[in-house]
ZADO-1210 file (C-alpha; in nm, 4 decimals, padded with zeros to 6 digits):
<atoms>
<atom x="-00.0085" y="00.0102" z="00.0074" code="MET" pos="1"/>
<atom x="00.1521" y="00.3336" z="-00.1165" code="VAL" pos="2"/>
<atom x="00.1954" y="00.5599" z="00.1951" code="GLY" pos="3"/>
<atom x="00.2467" y="00.9309" z="00.2920" code="VAL" pos="4"/>
<atom x="00.5835" y="01.1038" z="00.3416" code="PHE" pos="5"/>
<atom x="00.5701" y="01.3171" z="00.6518" code="ILE" pos="6"/>
<atom x="00.7781" y="01.5754" z="00.7866" code="GLY" pos="7"/>
<atom x="00.7722" y="01.5917" z="01.1693" code="ILE" pos="8"/>
<atom x="00.9060" y="01.8499" z="01.3880" code="GLY" pos="9"/>
<atom x="00.9956" y="01.7110" z="01.7376" code="VAL" pos="10"/>
<atom x="01.0549" y="02.0603" z="01.9054" code="GLY" pos="11"/>
<atom x="01.3351" y="02.2412" z="02.0554" code="PRO" pos="12"/>
<atom x="01.4784" y="01.9739" z="02.2867" code="GLY" pos="13"/>
<atom x="01.2552" y="01.8530" z="02.5851" code="ASP" pos="14"/>
<atom x="01.0679" y="01.5493" z="02.4932" code="PRO" pos="15"/>
<atom x="00.7520" y="01.6847" z="02.6475" code="GLU" pos="16"/>
<atom x="00.7187" y="01.9606" z="02.3776" code="LEU" pos="17"/>
<atom x="00.6476" y="01.6998" z="02.1194" code="LEU" pos="18"/>
<atom x="00.3171" y="01.7669" z="02.0021" code="THR" pos="19"/>
<atom x="00.0344" y="01.5137" z="02.0448" code="PHE" pos="20"/>
<atom x="-00.0223" y="01.4869" z="01.6595" code="LYS" pos="21"/>
<atom x="00.3512" y="01.4035" z="01.6266" code="ALA" pos="22"/>
<atom x="00.3405" y="01.1494" z="01.8852" code="ALA" pos="23"/>
<atom x="00.0495" y="00.9796" z="01.7137" code="LYS" pos="24"/>
<atom x="00.2197" y="00.9750" z="01.3835" code="ALA" pos="25"/>
<atom x="00.5349" y="00.8464" z="01.5229" code="LEU" pos="26"/>
<atom x="00.3565" y="00.5548" z="01.6722" code="LYS" pos="27"/>
<atom x="00.2085" y="00.4560" z="01.3416" code="THR" pos="28"/>
<atom x="00.4416" y="00.5177" z="01.0699" code="VAL" pos="29"/>
<atom x="00.6313" y="00.2255" z="00.9063" code="ASP" pos="30"/>
<atom x="00.9766" y="00.3984" z="00.8609" code="VAL" pos="31"/>
<atom x="01.1453" y="00.6987" z="01.0505" code="ILE" pos="32"/>
<atom x="01.4214" y="00.9025" z="00.8552" code="CYS" pos="33"/>
<atom x="01.6717" y="01.0812" z="01.0560" code="ILE" pos="34"/>
<atom x="01.8981" y="01.3530" z="00.9122" code="PRO" pos="35"/>
<atom x="02.2622" y="01.3411" z="01.0301" code="LYS" pos="36"/>
<atom x="02.5702" y="01.5666" z="00.9381" code="SER" pos="37"/>
<atom x="02.8020" y="01.2712" z="00.9867" code="HIS" pos="38"/>
<atom x="02.7125" y="00.8829" z="00.9994" code="ILE" pos="39"/>
<atom x="02.8954" y="00.8581" z="01.3315" code="ASN" pos="40"/>
<atom x="02.7109" y="01.1376" z="01.4912" code="LYS" pos="41"/>
<atom x="02.4557" y="01.0710" z="01.7373" code="PRO" pos="42"/>
<atom x="02.0998" y="01.2170" z="01.6434" code="SER" pos="43"/>
<atom x="01.9321" y="01.4463" z="01.9031" code="MET" pos="44"/>
<atom x="01.6126" y="01.4265" z="01.7265" code="ALA" pos="45"/>
<atom x="01.6037" y="01.0480" z="01.7707" code="LEU" pos="46"/>
<atom x="01.6905" y="01.0743" z="02.1405" code="GLY" pos="47"/>
<atom x="01.3962" y="01.3134" z="02.1904" code="MET" pos="48"/>
<atom x="01.1399" y="01.0603" z="02.0607" code="ILE" pos="49"/>
<atom x="01.2651" y="00.7283" z="02.2243" code="LYS" pos="50"/>
<atom x="00.9700" y="00.7527" z="02.4878" code="GLU" pos="51"/>
<atom x="00.7182" y="00.7478" z="02.2002" code="VAL" pos="52"/>
<atom x="00.8861" y="00.4682" z="02.0019" code="LEU" pos="53"/>
<atom x="00.8922" y="00.2613" z="02.3273" code="ALA" pos="54"/>
<atom x="00.5001" y="00.2697" z="02.3292" code="GLU" pos="55"/>
<atom x="00.4816" y="00.1286" z="01.9871" code="ARG" pos="56"/>
<atom x="00.2874" y="-00.1760" z="01.9570" code="THR" pos="57"/>
<atom x="00.5031" y="-00.2850" z="01.6435" code="ASN" pos="58"/>
<atom x="00.8707" y="-00.2273" z="01.5646" code="PRO" pos="59"/>
<atom x="00.9659" y="00.0616" z="01.3215" code="VAL" pos="60"/>
<atom x="01.2370" y="00.0902" z="01.0737" code="GLU" pos="61"/>
<atom x="01.4999" y="00.3551" z="01.1447" code="ILE" pos="62"/>
<atom x="01.6848" y="00.4926" z="00.8310" code="ILE" pos="63"/>
<atom x="01.9692" y="00.7414" z="00.8789" code="GLU" pos="64"/>
<atom x="02.0048" y="00.9840" z="00.5957" code="LEU" pos="65"/>
<atom x="02.3279" y="01.2056" z="00.5740" code="VAL" pos="66"/>
<atom x="02.3239" y="01.5403" z="00.5085" code="PHE" pos="67"/>
<atom x="02.6774" y="01.6960" z="00.5378" code="PRO" pos="68"/>
<atom x="02.6938" y="02.0661" z="00.6328" code="MET" pos="69"/>
<atom x="02.8701" y="02.1905" z="00.3080" code="THR" pos="70"/>
<atom x="02.8149" y="02.4649" z="00.0808" code="LYS" pos="71"/>
<atom x="02.9073" y="02.2343" z="-00.2172" code="ASP" pos="72"/>
<atom x="02.5758" y="02.2726" z="-00.3958" code="GLU" pos="73"/>
<atom x="02.6679" y="02.0097" z="-00.6594" code="LEU" pos="74"/>
<atom x="02.7430" y="01.7470" z="-00.4004" code="ASN" pos="75"/>
<atom x="02.4497" y="01.8530" z="-00.1823" code="ASN" pos="76"/>
<atom x="02.2198" y="01.8166" z="-00.4841" code="ARG" pos="77"/>
<atom x="02.3568" y="01.4682" z="-00.5645" code="LYS" pos="78"/>
<atom x="02.2980" y="01.3681" z="-00.1843" code="LEU" pos="79"/>
<atom x="01.9164" y="01.5145" z="-00.1854" code="TRP" pos="80"/>
<atom x="01.8279" y="01.3009" z="-00.5035" code="ILE" pos="81"/>
<atom x="01.9884" y="00.9750" z="-00.3372" code="GLU" pos="82"/>
<atom x="01.8084" y="01.0491" z="-00.0259" code="ASN" pos="83"/>
<atom x="01.4767" y="01.1298" z="-00.2206" code="ALA" pos="84"/>
<atom x="01.5017" y="00.7894" z="-00.3925" code="ALA" pos="85"/>
<atom x="01.5367" y="00.6107" z="-00.0599" code="ILE" pos="86"/>
<atom x="01.2344" y="00.7929" z="00.0595" code="VAL" pos="87"/>
<atom x="01.0201" y="00.7156" z="-00.2622" code="ALA" pos="88"/>
<atom x="01.1276" y="00.3534" z="-00.2160" code="LYS" pos="89"/>
<atom x="01.0028" y="00.3077" z="00.1290" code="LYS" pos="90"/>
<atom x="00.6893" y="00.5059" z="00.0797" code="VAL" pos="91"/>
<atom x="00.5464" y="00.2505" z="-00.1576" code="GLN" pos="92"/>
<atom x="00.5167" y="00.0266" z="00.1202" code="LYS" pos="93"/>
<atom x="00.3864" y="00.2389" z="00.3818" code="GLY" pos="94"/>
<atom x="00.4025" y="00.5764" z="00.5533" code="ASP" pos="95"/>
<atom x="00.7483" y="00.7410" z="00.6003" code="VAL" pos="96"/>
<atom x="00.8424" y="00.9961" z="00.8724" code="ALA" pos="97"/>
<atom x="01.1261" y="01.2508" z="00.8666" code="PHE" pos="98"/>
<atom x="01.1931" y="01.3917" z="01.2165" code="ILE" pos="99"/>
<atom x="01.3741" y="01.7312" z="01.2638" code="THR" pos="100"/>
<atom x="01.4447" y="01.9613" z="01.5426" code="LEU" pos="101"/>
<atom x="01.2148" y="02.2401" z="01.5892" code="GLY" pos="102"/>
<atom x="00.9717" y="02.3067" z="01.3075" code="ASP" pos="103"/>
<atom x="00.9940" y="02.1027" z="00.9465" code="PRO" pos="104"/>
<atom x="00.9533" y="02.4386" z="00.7737" code="MET" pos="105"/>
<atom x="01.1911" y="02.6835" z="00.9502" code="LEU" pos="106"/>
<atom x="01.5398" y="02.6664" z="00.8598" code="TYR" pos="107"/>
<atom x="01.5227" y="02.2677" z="00.8517" code="SER" pos="108"/>
<atom x="01.6796" y="02.0069" z="00.6567" code="THR" pos="109"/>
<atom x="01.3415" y="01.8620" z="00.5802" code="PHE" pos="110"/>
<atom x="01.2735" y="02.1374" z="00.3380" code="ARG" pos="111"/>
<atom x="01.5314" y="02.0435" z="00.0982" code="TYR" pos="112"/>
<atom x="01.4291" y="01.6785" z="00.0940" code="LEU" pos="113"/>
<atom x="01.0788" y="01.7744" z="00.0741" code="TYR" pos="114"/>
<atom x="01.1140" y="01.9919" z="-00.2434" code="GLU" pos="115"/>
<atom x="01.3361" y="01.7231" z="-00.4145" code="CYS" pos="116"/>
<atom x="01.0685" y="01.4407" z="-00.3402" code="VAL" pos="117"/>
<atom x="00.7989" y="01.6997" z="-00.4675" code="LYS" pos="118"/>
<atom x="00.9861" y="01.7456" z="-00.7847" code="GLU" pos="119"/>
<atom x="01.1169" y="01.4023" z="-00.8570" code="THR" pos="120"/>
<atom x="00.8377" y="01.2042" z="-00.7283" code="TYR" pos="121"/>
<atom x="00.5123" y="01.4290" z="-00.7611" code="PRO" pos="122"/>
<atom x="00.2820" y="01.1212" z="-00.7011" code="GLU" pos="123"/>
<atom x="00.3942" y="01.0825" z="-00.3443" code="ILE" pos="124"/>
<atom x="00.1381" y="01.2462" z="-00.0886" code="GLU" pos="125"/>
<atom x="00.3527" y="01.5062" z="00.1224" code="LEU" pos="126"/>
<atom x="00.2327" y="01.6053" z="00.4958" code="GLU" pos="127"/>
<atom x="00.4098" y="01.8261" z="00.7219" code="VAL" pos="128"/>
<atom x="00.3357" y="01.8408" z="01.1135" code="ILE" pos="129"/>
<atom x="00.4696" y="02.1483" z="01.2609" code="PRO" pos="130"/>
<atom x="00.6787" y="02.1437" z="01.5886" code="GLY" pos="131"/>
<atom x="00.7513" y="02.3915" z="01.8650" code="VAL" pos="132"/>
<atom x="01.0418" y="02.6220" z="01.7540" code="THR" pos="133"/>
<atom x="01.3411" y="02.7233" z="01.9232" code="SER" pos="134"/>
<atom x="01.2458" y="03.0640" z="01.8655" code="VAL" pos="135"/>
<atom x="00.9444" y="03.0432" z="02.0747" code="THR" pos="136"/>
<atom x="01.0964" y="02.8171" z="02.3117" code="ALA" pos="137"/>
<atom x="01.3786" y="03.0709" z="02.3820" code="VAL" pos="138"/>
<atom x="01.1171" y="03.3434" z="02.4381" code="ALA" pos="139"/>
<atom x="00.9435" y="03.1116" z="02.6958" code="ALA" pos="140"/>
<atom x="01.2743" y="03.0176" z="02.8819" code="SER" pos="141"/>
<atom x="01.3816" y="03.3948" z="02.8969" code="SER" pos="142"/>
<atom x="01.0374" y="03.5404" z="02.9771" code="LYS" pos="143"/>
<atom x="01.0850" y="03.7737" z="02.6903" code="LEU" pos="144"/>
<atom x="00.8197" y="03.8373" z="02.4677" code="PRO" pos="145"/>
<atom x="00.8992" y="03.7921" z="02.0887" code="LEU" pos="146"/>
<atom x="00.6499" y="04.0876" z="01.9847" code="ALA" pos="147"/>
<atom x="00.4037" y="04.3321" z="02.1472" code="GLU" pos="148"/>
<atom x="00.1469" y="04.5398" z="01.9669" code="LYS" pos="149"/>
<atom x="00.2738" y="04.6489" z="01.6151" code="ASP" pos="150"/>
<atom x="00.6275" y="04.5447" z="01.6589" code="GLU" pos="151"/>
<atom x="00.8184" y="04.3761" z="01.3852" code="VAL" pos="152"/>
<atom x="01.0307" y="04.0679" z="01.4313" code="VAL" pos="153"/>
<atom x="01.3020" y="03.9596" z="01.2148" code="THR" pos="154"/>
<atom x="01.4747" y="03.6150" z="01.2106" code="ILE" pos="155"/>
<atom x="01.8354" y="03.6362" z="01.1282" code="ILE" pos="156"/>
<atom x="02.0089" y="03.3148" z="00.9744" code="PRO" pos="157"/>
<atom x="02.3779" y="03.2128" z="01.0991" code="SER" pos="158"/>
<atom x="02.5340" y="03.3135" z="00.7734" code="ASN" pos="159"/>
<atom x="02.3761" y="03.6775" z="00.7358" code="LEU" pos="160"/>
<atom x="02.6410" y="03.9294" z="00.5688" code="ASN" pos="161"/>
<atom x="02.7315" y="04.1852" z="00.8293" code="PRO" pos="162"/>
<atom x="02.6273" y="04.4593" z="00.5810" code="VAL" pos="163"/>
<atom x="02.2983" y="04.3077" z="00.5261" code="HIS" pos="164"/>
<atom x="02.2597" y="04.2619" z="00.8789" code="LEU" pos="165"/>
<atom x="02.2644" y="04.6297" z="00.9605" code="GLU" pos="166"/>
<atom x="02.0212" y="04.6949" z="00.6951" code="ASP" pos="167"/>
<atom x="01.7701" y="04.4508" z="00.8161" code="VAL" pos="168"/>
<atom x="01.8004" y="04.5518" z="01.1767" code="ALA" pos="169"/>
<atom x="01.7178" y="04.9210" z="01.1093" code="ARG" pos="170"/>
<atom x="01.3591" y="04.8086" z="00.9872" code="HIS" pos="171"/>
<atom x="01.3175" y="04.5584" z="01.2978" code="ALA" pos="172"/>
<atom x="01.1892" y="04.6230" z="01.6597" code="ASP" pos="173"/>
<atom x="01.3027" y="04.2699" z="01.7681" code="ASN" pos="174"/>
<atom x="01.5790" y="04.0254" z="01.6117" code="LEU" pos="175"/>
<atom x="01.5966" y="03.6581" z="01.6636" code="VAL" pos="176"/>
<atom x="01.9380" y="03.5130" z="01.5961" code="PHE" pos="177"/>
<atom x="01.9309" y="03.1645" z="01.5050" code="MET" pos="178"/>
<atom x="02.2623" y="02.9233" z="01.5333" code="LYS" pos="179"/>
<atom x="02.4906" y="03.2179" z="01.5561" code="CYS" pos="180"/>
<atom x="02.3961" y="03.3669" z="01.8692" code="ALA" pos="181"/>
<atom x="02.7345" y="03.3039" z="02.0263" code="PHE" pos="182"/>
<atom x="02.8454" y="03.5819" z="01.7901" code="HIS" pos="183"/>
<atom x="02.6413" y="03.8178" z="01.9743" code="ILE" pos="184"/>
<atom x="02.9479" y="04.0091" z="02.1026" code="LYS" pos="185"/>
<atom x="03.0700" y="04.0802" z="01.7503" code="GLU" pos="186"/>
<atom x="02.7330" y="04.1597" z="01.6497" code="LEU" pos="187"/>
<atom x="02.6572" y="04.4403" z="01.9247" code="SER" pos="188"/>
<atom x="02.8563" y="04.7086" z="01.7205" code="THR" pos="189"/>
<atom x="02.6431" y="04.6493" z="01.4171" code="ILE" pos="190"/>
<atom x="02.3275" y="04.6677" z="01.6215" code="LEU" pos="191"/>
<atom x="02.4155" y="04.9956" z="01.7715" code="LEU" pos="192"/>
<atom x="02.4928" y="05.1445" z="01.4306" code="LYS" pos="193"/>
<atom x="02.1478" y="05.0050" z="01.3181" code="ALA" pos="194"/>
<atom x="01.9312" y="05.1983" z="01.5775" code="GLY" pos="195"/>
<atom x="01.9589" y="04.9897" z="01.8722" code="PHE" pos="196"/>
<atom x="02.0909" y="05.1223" z="02.2101" code="THR" pos="197"/>
<atom x="02.3009" y="05.0148" z="02.5091" code="GLU" pos="198"/>
<atom x="01.9846" y="04.9609" z="02.7120" code="ASN" pos="199"/>
<atom x="01.8130" y="04.7188" z="02.4389" code="SER" pos="200"/>
<atom x="01.7271" y="04.4169" z="02.6118" code="THR" pos="201"/>
<atom x="01.9086" y="04.0649" z="02.5021" code="VAL" pos="202"/>
<atom x="01.8106" y="03.7197" z="02.5698" code="ALA" pos="203"/>
<atom x="02.0739" y="03.4586" z="02.4825" code="LEU" pos="204"/>
<atom x="01.9784" y="03.0868" z="02.5535" code="VAL" pos="205"/>
<atom x="02.2018" y="02.7862" z="02.5098" code="LYS" pos="206"/>
<atom x="02.0737" y="02.4223" z="02.4697" code="ARG" pos="207"/>
<atom x="01.7051" y="02.5441" z="02.5231" code="CYS" pos="208"/>
<atom x="01.4885" y="02.3281" z="02.7267" code="THR" pos="209"/>
<atom x="01.7561" y="02.0646" z="02.7821" code="LEU" pos="210"/>
<atom x="01.8974" y="01.9921" z="03.1185" code="THR" pos="211"/>
<atom x="02.2048" y="02.1833" z="03.0368" code="GLU" pos="212"/>
<atom x="02.0158" y="02.4950" z="02.9508" code="GLU" pos="213"/>
<atom x="02.1802" y="02.8393" z="03.0143" code="LYS" pos="214"/>
<atom x="02.0015" y="03.1612" z="03.0036" code="VAL" pos="215"/>
<atom x="02.1694" y="03.4988" z="02.9874" code="LEU" pos="216"/>
<atom x="01.9382" y="03.8143" z="03.0125" code="VAL" pos="217"/>
<atom x="02.0313" y="04.1575" z="03.0130" code="GLY" pos="218"/>
<atom x="02.0966" y="04.4923" z="02.8228" code="LYS" pos="219"/>
<atom x="02.3065" y="04.5106" z="02.5235" code="LEU" pos="220"/>
<atom x="02.5860" y="04.7032" z="02.6823" code="SER" pos="221"/>
<atom x="02.6247" y="04.4144" z="02.9244" code="GLU" pos="222"/>
<atom x="02.6835" y="04.1603" z="02.6435" code="VAL" pos="223"/>
<atom x="03.0402" y="04.2265" z="02.6210" code="LYS" pos="224"/>
<atom x="03.1008" y="04.1029" z="02.9636" code="ASN" pos="225"/>
<atom x="02.8965" y="03.7656" z="02.9503" code="TRP" pos="226"/>
<atom x="03.0898" y="03.4322" z="02.9269" code="ASP" pos="227"/>
<atom x="02.9665" y="03.2913" z="02.5963" code="ILE" pos="228"/>
<atom x="03.1222" y="02.9795" z="02.4403" code="THR" pos="229"/>
<atom x="03.0524" y="02.8569" z="02.1102" code="GLU" pos="230"/>
<atom x="02.7476" y="02.6303" z="02.0529" code="ASP" pos="231"/>
<atom x="02.5400" y="02.5722" z="01.7497" code="TYR" pos="232"/>
<atom x="02.2280" y="02.5091" z="01.9518" code="PHE" pos="233"/>
<atom x="02.2145" y="02.8865" z="02.0711" code="SER" pos="234"/>
<atom x="01.9608" y="03.1418" z="01.9966" code="VAL" pos="235"/>
<atom x="01.9386" y="03.5109" z="02.0990" code="ALA" pos="236"/>
<atom x="01.6458" y="03.7553" z="02.1120" code="ILE" pos="237"/>
<atom x="01.7295" y="04.1550" z="02.0793" code="VAL" pos="238"/>
<atom x="01.4495" y="04.3831" z="02.1528" code="LYS" pos="239"/>
<atom x="01.5426" y="04.7534" z="02.0307" code="LYS" pos="240"/>
<atom x="01.3378" y="04.8746" z="02.3480" code="SER" pos="241"/>
<atom x="01.4242" y="04.8140" z="02.7041" code="GLN" pos="242"/>
<atom x="01.1699" y="04.5768" z="02.8639" code="VAL" pos="243"/>
<atom x="01.1337" y="04.4594" z="03.2426" code="PRO" pos="244"/>
<atom x="01.3234" y="04.1587" z="03.3154" code="ILE" pos="245"/>
<atom x="01.1285" y="03.8845" z="03.4637" code="HIS" pos="246"/>
<atom x="01.3685" y="03.6044" z="03.4377" code="TRP" pos="247"/>
<atom x="01.4752" y="03.4638" z="03.7834" code="LYS" pos="248"/>
<atom x="01.7299" y="03.2235" z="03.8986" code="GLN" pos="249"/>
<atom x="01.6533" y="02.9406" z="04.1005" code="ASN" pos="250"/>
<atom x="01.7092" y="03.1184" z="04.4170" code="ASN" pos="251"/>
<atom x="01.4477" y="03.3741" z="04.3424" code="GLY" pos="252"/>
<atom x="01.6578" y="03.6569" z="04.2806" code="HIS" pos="253"/>
<atom x="01.6592" y="03.8670" z="03.9475" code="THR" pos="254"/>
<atom x="01.9520" y="04.0817" z="03.7816" code="ASN" pos="255"/>
<atom x="02.0893" y="04.1948" z="03.4770" code="GLY" pos="256"/>
<atom x="02.2628" y="03.8637" z="03.3625" code="CYS" pos="257"/>
<atom x="02.0859" y="03.5586" z="03.4822" code="CYS" pos="258"/>
<atom x="02.1988" y="03.1940" z="03.4457" code="CYS" pos="259"/>
<atom x="02.0004" y="02.8787" z="03.4769" code="LYS" pos="260"/>
<atom x="02.1294" y="02.4979" z="03.4976" code="HIS" pos="261"/>
<atom x="02.4880" y="02.5979" z="03.4848" code="GLU" pos="262"/>
</atoms>
């Protein structure tokens, strides 16, 4: 029986943030595809759904699909086609899921595979199950609203050109830096030139919703003194305005730079 190819967002890290719809699909699909940047690298996404898989009444086939993090477009295209062929073959016998951190349609590997499958195998039925994004999860962890009233929010990818960043920042009230958040010290000067101030509020969250989560909240002027280590799973929110900081440490005290689960 021909199945459906389903992109499933598994959330930012905490398994409890997996949606009911995602869990339901993961308990019934015949095959689950897992994206990996290297064949020997463990999958965080797979670890997040282990409890759901343990509740299955029948076994599921797990397939690892390798998508190296490279700018070699020709080789990348070759891999998309190869992986799309694997999906197409498996979907002829049942439903196939592709799990991804956060949401499948926000800076996700799934989008490239989705487009390749749609283009090469138009007869395959496609479905997308949204997931909790790191963007909203970081706002929750830092107790900092993403937007209020008529504020404009702009999401910044990891490889945005600094000149482009300054231009974009001039037209935004709030910025969200994805994956490049550990560069926030270097970016501060650009933000000040773009209309943000030393009193602009900043939240930096590393490993959001995980046990090793670390949260820093304060003013843009304080960022230069923060102890920030490089981590791919870091997201920052920068608000042009200064807002009240409601983030509290476990001991109940609040200050300009707050750390959690260190």
